[in-house]
N, C-alpha and C positions, 0 to 999 in steps of 0.2 A: 260560441261554441253552441253545435248542434247538437244536444241529448237526445233524441231520436234516433237521428242516425248513429250515435255511438251504440246504443242500446240493438238498436239491428245488427251493426256489425258483430259484436257480444254473441246474442242468440245464434248468428249464423254458425257462428266458430264452435258454438257450445251443442247445438243443434244434434251432428253426426253423433257424438260423445253419448249424450242422451241416449239417442235413436238406438247404438248400440248395446247398452246398457239397458234396456226395456225390453229387447230383443233377447237378449244375453238370459235374463231372468227368466222369461218366459220359453224359450230351449230348456234350462234346469228343472221350470215346471211341468214341462210335457217328460222331461225325465223321469225325473220322480214319481210321476203319477202314471209313469210303464210300469216304473219299479212297483209301486205298492200294487197295484192289479195284479204282478206277478206274485208276489208274497200273497196277495188275498187266493189266487187262485191254484197254487203248491200246494195249499191244506186239500182242498179235494181231489186235487189232481194224486197226491199221496195218499190219499184214501183209496181212492183207482186203484192204484197200480199194489196197495196192500194186499187189496180185495180180488187179487190174482187176474186184471184186464193186462193186456199187452199194450206195451207203447202206441203202435199204430190203432189200436180201440181208444186208448186214453187219447191221441195225434187226433180221432175222427172226432169226436166230440167237443176239443177244442181245439176246432183247426185252423186258430190264430198263431197261435204260440209253436215254436218249435221245440218237441222235446226230448231229451235222449236220456238215456239210463246206463251209465257206467261202474261194472261189477268190480271192486275192488277189494279181493280178500274179505273181510266178512261186512263187509257195507255197502251198501248199494248209493250209487251217487246219482239223483235225480236234475237234471239238468233243464230249467223253463228259459226260454227267449224271444223274444219280439224285437221288433226294429223301433225305433224313433227318428224321423227327419229334422232335422235339424238345420234352420231357417236364417241363422244369424250369419253373416258375412266371413270367414276366415273358420268356423267353428268345424264346418266340413272339413277345411284341409286338416285341424289338428285332430277333429275327435272321430276325424270320418262317418260322410253320408253317406245312407241311415248310420244308425249309431245303434247297437245292438246293448241291447239291457239283458242283464241276467242274473237267473237266481237258482241259486243252488242246495241242492238238500239230501242231507245222510240219512241214507237208514238202515237201521242194524242190519244185517242178514245173518235171519234164523235158521 
């Protein structure tokens, strides 16, 4: 019995599953990293908005993010979003590529 041939066949059978899992972990890591970056930038964006800057002025400062504000009664809803390109095969069909990462903050409208 050839142990080398058996190990090679088992490796070839497991390799695609292993690569898929590694790529999925990398993609989810990129999504969480983008979410963290949006969360970090949201406090500065909220401060600029509270100090009277318009959305256009804020988008000029943070030009890589999409920023919108919706007034809902006594609250202002600030939406900050950006996109992440997914590399794992099949994820782009499930989640859509590029995947949109969004952070929402509510401000009390005085």
